[in-house]
C-alpha positions as CSV (number, residue, x, y, z in Angstrom):
1,M,-0.6,-51.4,10.4
2,Q,-1.7,-47.7,10.2
3,L,0.1,-45.2,12.4
4,W,-0.7,-41.6,13.4
5,A,2.0,-39.1,14.2
6,G,1.0,-36.0,16.3
7,I,3.2,-33.0,16.3
8,D,3.0,-30.3,19.0
9,A,4.8,-27.6,17.1
10,G,7.0,-24.9,18.7
11,K,9.6,-22.3,17.8
12,A,12.8,-24.1,18.8
13,H,11.6,-27.6,19.3
14,H,8.7,-29.9,18.3
15,H,7.4,-32.9,20.1
16,C,6.3,-36.0,18.1
17,V,4.1,-38.8,19.4
18,V,3.3,-41.9,17.2
19,I,0.4,-44.2,18.1
20,D,-1.1,-47.3,16.4
21,G,-4.7,-48.1,15.7
22,E,-5.4,-49.0,19.3
23,G,-3.9,-45.8,20.7
24,N,-0.7,-47.4,21.9
25,R,2.2,-45.0,22.1
26,L,5.1,-46.3,19.9
27,L,7.3,-43.2,19.9
28,S,7.6,-40.0,22.0
29,Q,10.4,-37.7,21.0
30,K,11.4,-34.1,21.3
31,V,13.2,-32.9,18.2
32,P,15.0,-29.6,17.4
33,N,13.5,-27.4,14.7
34,D,16.5,-28.2,12.4
35,E,16.4,-29.8,9.0
36,A,18.8,-32.6,9.8
37,A,17.0,-33.6,13.0
38,L,13.6,-33.3,11.3
39,I,14.7,-35.5,8.4
40,Q,16.0,-38.1,10.9
41,L,12.6,-38.0,12.7
42,L,10.8,-38.5,9.4
43,G,13.0,-41.6,8.7
44,T,12.4,-43.0,12.2
45,V,8.6,-42.7,11.8
46,L,8.6,-44.2,8.3
47,D,10.6,-47.1,9.6
48,L,7.9,-47.6,12.3
49,S,5.2,-47.6,9.7
50,D,7.1,-50.2,7.6
51,G,5.4,-49.1,4.5
52,G,1.9,-49.0,6.0
53,P,-0.5,-46.0,6.0
54,L,0.8,-43.1,8.0
55,V,-1.0,-39.9,8.9
56,W,0.7,-36.8,10.3
57,A,-1.2,-34.1,12.2
58,M,-0.1,-30.8,13.9
59,D,-1.7,-27.8,15.6
60,L,-0.1,-25.0,13.6
61,N,-0.2,-24.4,9.8
62,H,2.6,-21.7,9.5
63,G,5.2,-20.0,11.5
64,G,7.4,-22.3,13.6
65,P,6.6,-25.6,11.8
66,A,7.0,-24.1,8.3
67,L,10.2,-26.1,7.7
68,L,8.6,-29.3,9.0
69,I,5.5,-28.8,6.8
70,A,7.7,-28.2,3.7
71,L,9.6,-31.4,4.4
72,L,6.5,-33.5,5.0
73,V,4.8,-32.1,1.9
74,G,8.0,-32.6,-0.1
75,H,8.1,-36.2,0.9
76,G,4.5,-36.8,-0.1
77,Q,3.2,-37.4,3.5
78,N,-0.5,-37.2,4.4
79,L,-0.7,-34.1,6.7
80,L,-3.7,-32.9,8.7
81,Y,-4.3,-29.7,10.6
82,I,-6.0,-29.5,14.0
83,P,-6.5,-26.0,15.3
84,G,-5.0,-25.2,18.7
85,R,-8.4,-24.4,20.2
86,T,-9.6,-27.9,19.3
87,V,-6.5,-29.5,20.9
88,H,-7.1,-27.4,24.0
89,H,-10.7,-28.5,24.4
90,A,-10.0,-32.1,23.5
91,S,-7.2,-32.5,26.1
92,K,-9.8,-32.0,28.8
93,I,-11.4,-35.4,28.1
94,Y,-8.1,-37.2,28.6
95,R,-6.8,-38.4,32.0
96,G,-4.8,-36.0,34.1
97,D,-4.8,-32.3,34.6
98,G,-1.2,-31.7,33.6
99,K,-0.2,-30.1,30.4
100,T,3.0,-31.1,28.6
101,D,4.2,-31.1,25.0
102,A,4.2,-34.9,25.0
103,K,0.5,-34.9,26.2
104,D,-0.5,-32.3,23.5
105,A,1.2,-34.3,20.8
106,A,-0.5,-37.5,22.0
107,V,-3.9,-35.7,21.9
108,I,-3.2,-34.5,18.4
109,A,-2.3,-38.0,17.2
110,D,-5.4,-39.5,18.9
111,Q,-7.7,-36.9,17.5
112,A,-6.3,-37.6,14.0
113,R,-6.9,-41.3,14.6
114,M,-10.6,-40.8,15.6
115,R,-11.8,-37.9,13.6
116,T,-12.7,-37.9,9.9
117,D,-13.5,-34.2,9.5
118,L,-10.0,-32.7,9.8
119,Q,-8.7,-30.4,7.1
120,P,-5.6,-31.6,5.1
121,L,-2.7,-29.2,5.5
122,R,-0.9,-28.0,2.4
123,A,2.2,-25.8,2.2
124,G,0.7,-23.4,-0.3
125,D,2.4,-22.2,-3.5
126,E,5.3,-19.8,-3.3
127,I,3.4,-16.8,-4.5
128,S,0.6,-17.2,-2.0
129,V,3.0,-17.7,0.9
130,G,4.9,-14.6,-0.2
131,L,1.6,-12.6,-0.4
132,R,0.7,-13.8,3.1
133,L,4.0,-12.5,4.5
134,L,3.6,-9.2,2.6
135,T,0.0,-8.6,3.8
136,A,0.9,-9.5,7.3
137,R,3.7,-7.0,7.2
138,R,1.3,-4.4,5.8
139,A,-1.2,-5.1,8.6
140,D,1.5,-4.6,11.2
141,K,2.6,-1.3,9.6
142,S,-1.1,-0.1,9.4
143,A,-1.6,-0.9,13.1
144,D,1.6,1.0,13.9
145,R,0.4,4.0,11.9
146,V,-2.9,4.1,13.7
147,R,-1.2,4.0,17.1
148,S,1.2,6.7,16.1
149,I,-1.5,9.0,14.8
150,N,-3.5,8.5,18.0
151,R,-0.5,9.3,20.1
152,L,0.2,12.4,18.0
153,K,-3.3,13.7,18.5
154,A,-3.2,12.9,22.2
155,Q,0.1,14.8,22.6
156,L,-1.2,17.8,20.7
157,L,-4.3,17.9,22.8
158,E,-2.1,18.4,25.8
159,Y,-0.8,21.8,24.7
160,F,-2.5,22.9,21.4
161,P,-6.1,21.5,21.1
162,A,-7.0,23.9,18.4
163,L,-4.4,22.5,16.0
164,E,-5.3,19.0,17.0
165,R,-8.9,19.4,15.7
166,T,-8.0,21.5,12.7
167,F,-6.5,18.7,10.5
168,D,-7.1,15.0,9.8
169,Y,-3.6,13.7,10.3
170,S,-4.5,10.3,8.8
171,R,-5.2,12.0,5.4
172,S,-3.3,15.2,5.2
173,K,0.4,14.8,4.4
174,A,0.8,18.6,4.5
175,A,-0.4,18.8,8.1
176,L,2.2,16.2,9.1
177,M,4.9,18.1,7.3
178,L,3.8,21.3,9.1
179,L,4.2,19.6,12.5
180,T,7.9,18.7,11.8
181,K,8.7,22.5,11.8
182,Y,5.8,24.6,13.1
183,R,3.8,23.0,16.0
184,T,3.3,25.6,18.7
185,P,0.8,28.6,18.8
186,D,3.5,31.2,19.3
187,G,5.8,29.7,16.7
188,I,3.1,29.6,14.1
189,R,2.1,33.2,14.8
190,R,5.7,34.4,14.6
191,A,6.3,32.7,11.3
192,G,3.1,34.0,9.7
193,Q,1.0,32.5,6.9
194,A,3.2,33.6,4.0
195,R,6.4,32.0,5.4
196,I,4.6,28.8,6.4
197,Q,3.0,28.6,3.0
198,A,6.3,29.1,1.2
199,W,8.0,26.5,3.3
200,L,5.3,23.9,2.7
201,K,5.3,24.6,-1.1
202,K,9.1,24.3,-1.2
203,H,8.8,20.8,0.3
204,G,6.2,19.7,-2.2
205,A,3.1,19.9,0.1
206,R,-0.3,20.1,-1.6
207,S,-2.9,22.7,-0.5
208,S,-0.1,24.6,1.2
209,A,-2.1,27.9,1.2
210,A,-5.1,26.3,2.9
211,V,-3.0,24.4,5.5
212,A,-1.0,27.5,6.3
213,A,-4.2,29.6,6.7
214,A,-5.9,27.0,8.9
215,A,-2.7,26.7,11.1
216,V,-2.5,30.4,11.6
217,E,-6.2,30.6,12.5
218,A,-5.7,27.9,15.1
219,A,-2.7,29.7,16.6
220,K,-4.6,33.0,16.9
221,S,-7.3,31.2,18.9
222,Q,-4.8,30.3,21.7
223,Q,-2.6,32.8,23.5
224,T,-1.8,30.8,26.6
225,V,1.4,28.7,26.8
226,V,0.6,25.4,28.5
227,P,3.3,23.9,30.7
228,A,3.4,20.7,28.6
229,Q,4.4,22.7,25.5
230,R,8.2,22.6,25.6
231,I,8.4,18.8,26.0
232,G,5.2,18.1,24.0
233,E,6.3,19.8,20.8
234,V,9.5,17.6,20.7
235,I,7.4,14.5,21.0
236,V,4.9,15.8,18.4
237,A,7.7,16.4,15.9
238,A,9.1,12.9,16.4
239,L,5.6,11.3,16.0
240,A,4.9,13.3,12.9
241,R,8.1,12.1,11.3
242,E,7.3,8.6,12.4
243,V,3.8,8.7,10.7
244,A,5.3,10.2,7.5
245,S,7.8,7.3,7.4
246,L,5.1,4.7,8.0
247,N,3.1,6.3,5.1
248,E,6.1,5.8,2.8
249,E,6.6,2.2,3.9
250,L,2.9,1.4,3.3
251,E,3.1,2.9,-0.2
252,E,6.1,0.8,-0.9
253,L,4.4,-2.3,0.4
254,D,1.2,-1.6,-1.6
255,A,3.3,-1.2,-4.8
256,L,5.1,-4.5,-4.0
257,I,1.9,-6.3,-3.3
258,S,0.3,-5.0,-6.5
259,E,3.3,-6.3,-8.5
260,K,3.5,-9.7,-6.8
261,V,-0.2,-10.5,-6.9
262,T,-0.3,-10.3,-10.7
263,E,1.9,-13.4,-10.8
264,H,-0.8,-15.7,-9.4
265,R,-3.1,-17.6,-11.7
266,H,-6.3,-16.6,-9.8
267,T,-5.6,-12.8,-9.9
268,E,-7.4,-12.1,-13.1
269,V,-10.6,-13.7,-11.7
270,L,-10.3,-12.0,-8.3
271,L,-9.7,-8.5,-9.7
272,S,-12.7,-8.8,-12.0
273,M,-14.9,-9.2,-9.0
274,P,-16.4,-5.8,-8.0
275,G,-14.9,-4.6,-4.7
276,F,-11.6,-6.6,-5.0
277,G,-8.4,-4.6,-5.4
278,P,-4.8,-5.8,-5.3
279,V,-4.5,-5.7,-1.5
280,L,-7.7,-7.6,-0.8
281,A,-6.9,-10.1,-3.6
282,A,-3.5,-10.6,-2.0
283,E,-5.0,-11.2,1.5
284,F,-7.5,-13.7,0.0
285,L,-4.7,-15.6,-1.7
286,G,-2.5,-15.5,1.3
287,A,-5.2,-16.8,3.6
288,T,-6.4,-19.6,1.3
289,G,-3.0,-20.7,0.1
290,G,-4.1,-20.2,-3.5
291,D,-5.7,-23.6,-3.7
292,M,-9.5,-23.7,-3.3
293,T,-9.9,-27.5,-3.7
294,V,-8.8,-28.0,-0.1
295,F,-12.2,-26.5,1.0
296,Q,-14.1,-29.1,-1.1
297,S,-17.3,-27.0,-1.5
298,A,-18.7,-23.5,-1.3
299,D,-20.6,-24.4,1.9
300,R,-17.5,-25.7,3.6
301,F,-15.6,-22.6,2.5
302,A,-18.4,-20.4,3.9
303,G,-18.0,-22.2,7.2
304,V,-14.3,-21.5,7.3
305,V,-14.9,-17.8,6.5
306,G,-17.6,-17.5,9.2
307,L,-20.5,-16.8,6.8
308,A,-22.3,-20.1,7.5
309,P,-24.6,-19.7,10.5
310,A,-24.3,-22.3,13.2
311,P,-27.6,-23.7,14.6
312,R,-28.1,-23.7,18.4
313,D,-31.3,-25.7,18.7
314,S,-32.4,-27.5,21.8
315,G,-35.7,-29.1,22.7
316,R,-38.6,-26.9,21.4
317,I,-36.2,-24.2,20.3
318,S,-35.4,-24.4,16.6
319,G,-34.1,-22.0,13.9
320,N,-31.7,-20.4,16.5
321,H,-28.7,-19.5,14.3
322,H,-25.5,-17.7,15.4
323,R,-22.2,-16.8,13.9
324,P,-19.7,-19.7,14.4
325,R,-17.0,-19.2,17.0
326,R,-14.3,-20.7,15.0
327,Y,-13.6,-19.0,11.6
328,D,-10.9,-17.3,9.7
329,R,-11.1,-13.6,10.6
330,R,-8.8,-12.6,7.8
331,L,-11.1,-14.0,5.2
332,L,-14.2,-12.6,6.8
333,R,-12.5,-9.2,6.7
334,V,-11.8,-9.6,3.0
335,F,-15.4,-10.4,2.1
336,F,-16.8,-7.7,4.4
337,L,-14.6,-5.0,3.0
338,S,-14.9,-6.0,-0.6
339,G,-18.7,-6.0,-0.1
340,L,-18.6,-2.5,1.3
341,S,-16.6,-1.4,-1.7
342,A,-18.9,-3.2,-4.1
343,L,-21.9,-1.2,-2.8
344,K,-20.4,1.9,-4.6
345,S,-19.5,0.2,-7.9
346,C,-21.7,-2.8,-8.4
347,P,-25.4,-2.3,-9.0
348,A,-26.2,-6.0,-8.4
349,S,-24.5,-5.8,-4.9
350,R,-26.3,-2.6,-4.1
351,A,-29.7,-4.0,-5.1
352,Y,-29.2,-7.1,-3.0
353,Y,-28.1,-5.1,0.0
354,D,-31.1,-2.7,-0.4
355,R,-33.4,-5.7,-0.6
356,K,-32.1,-7.1,2.6
357,R,-32.6,-3.8,4.4
358,V,-36.2,-3.6,3.2
359,E,-36.7,-7.1,4.7
360,G,-35.8,-5.6,8.1
361,K,-32.2,-6.7,8.4
362,S,-29.7,-4.4,10.1
363,H,-26.7,-3.1,8.2
364,I,-24.4,-5.8,9.6
365,Q,-26.8,-8.6,8.8
366,A,-27.4,-7.2,5.3
367,M,-23.6,-7.0,4.7
368,L,-23.0,-10.6,5.9
369,S,-25.8,-11.8,3.6
370,L,-24.2,-9.9,0.8
371,A,-20.8,-11.4,1.6
372,R,-22.2,-14.9,1.6
373,R,-23.8,-14.3,-1.8
374,R,-20.6,-12.9,-3.2
375,L,-18.6,-15.9,-1.8
376,N,-20.8,-18.3,-3.7
377,V,-20.2,-16.2,-6.9
378,L,-16.5,-16.0,-6.4
379,W,-16.3,-19.8,-5.7
380,A,-18.0,-20.6,-9.0
381,M,-15.8,-18.1,-10.8
382,L,-12.6,-19.7,-9.4
383,R,-13.9,-23.2,-10.0
384,D,-14.7,-22.5,-13.7
385,G,-11.9,-20.0,-14.3
386,T,-14.3,-17.3,-15.5
387,T,-14.2,-13.6,-14.8
388,Y,-17.1,-11.5,-13.5
389,T,-19.4,-10.1,-16.1
390,L,-22.2,-7.7,-15.1
391,V,-25.4,-8.6,-16.9
392,S,-27.8,-5.7,-17.1
393,L,-31.5,-6.7,-17.4
394,A,-33.2,-4.8,-20.2
395,P,-36.6,-3.4,-19.4
396,P,-39.6,-5.3,-20.9
397,L,-40.8,-4.0,-24.3
398,T,-44.2,-2.3,-24.3
399,A,-46.6,-2.6,-27.1
């Protein structure tokens, strides 16, 4: 007798429902997210199966159920992944309007019983999981940096708009250093260009002369003291130090990612692809788990990435294609950004992009077409274990 076990995963607890081939519920149990309790649940479900086929399914592939996934994979269990959105929509066809963990687990188990198109869930190798954690941390820090810079510029705009528009604080470390000591019009004028330049140079700032001259010029353009200046300059100094600290953390993360990514077996192939650097390669490995066989084919992988158009035909309307609603946004970002970078360094990518633009496609359409073409190439490279080689076509010989 074949059984299906559905897991509604959570942070502190999971709920497991086991059903048989006719959909009869054999077990419904809430279990703590603890190793001893999870092992006991595994033994209970295996006893119910009595050596017969057993399929597990859950609605999360990382995070809270990471321990349970590791246990199931370690014990050689057949594990499927059902996205939470799919469970949400599928639950509407079952009786009752209520929502409980037990009902969600039963829906997961029943969907696993009826459907044959579900993706197997694998824990991923240690390097890929580590890269996923590092790249997620980097994304959080990058978002924090953008927010801090925006707040810094908004605060400067309150009392010193000339200085706000003088520098690009996302690029200039010297400008951030300037704000930690000199950040008001009257303060910059009193200090003067020579003192500011000497102070910046002493603290290792590049282009200290240009930054000091631009700051003094901005200070001379404003003689009025705005009421928000006294409090605003304190906040600006704190935000400048915060952005500088985030820059250092991002540099450390980039160095750690660049070191860690070289340990994976696919890194050499990925880095040979034009447009891929250590960070994008790490994001790719973290999102795929480092195992491409789970996607079965390039077309299936393109569907997961969001580069396979979904048809919306009805009646006489045909050829109506749209981007799918369900896709991995991390992987789509990887292929889009690597394609943008390849336009500058890869003649083949540039030629393909230009050809699509000549055909009348917009920039976004041409970039998505290029991303799909590059996906097919990368799939073949990873399948065959070969690196990218740029083949230049020689011009035809003339008599």
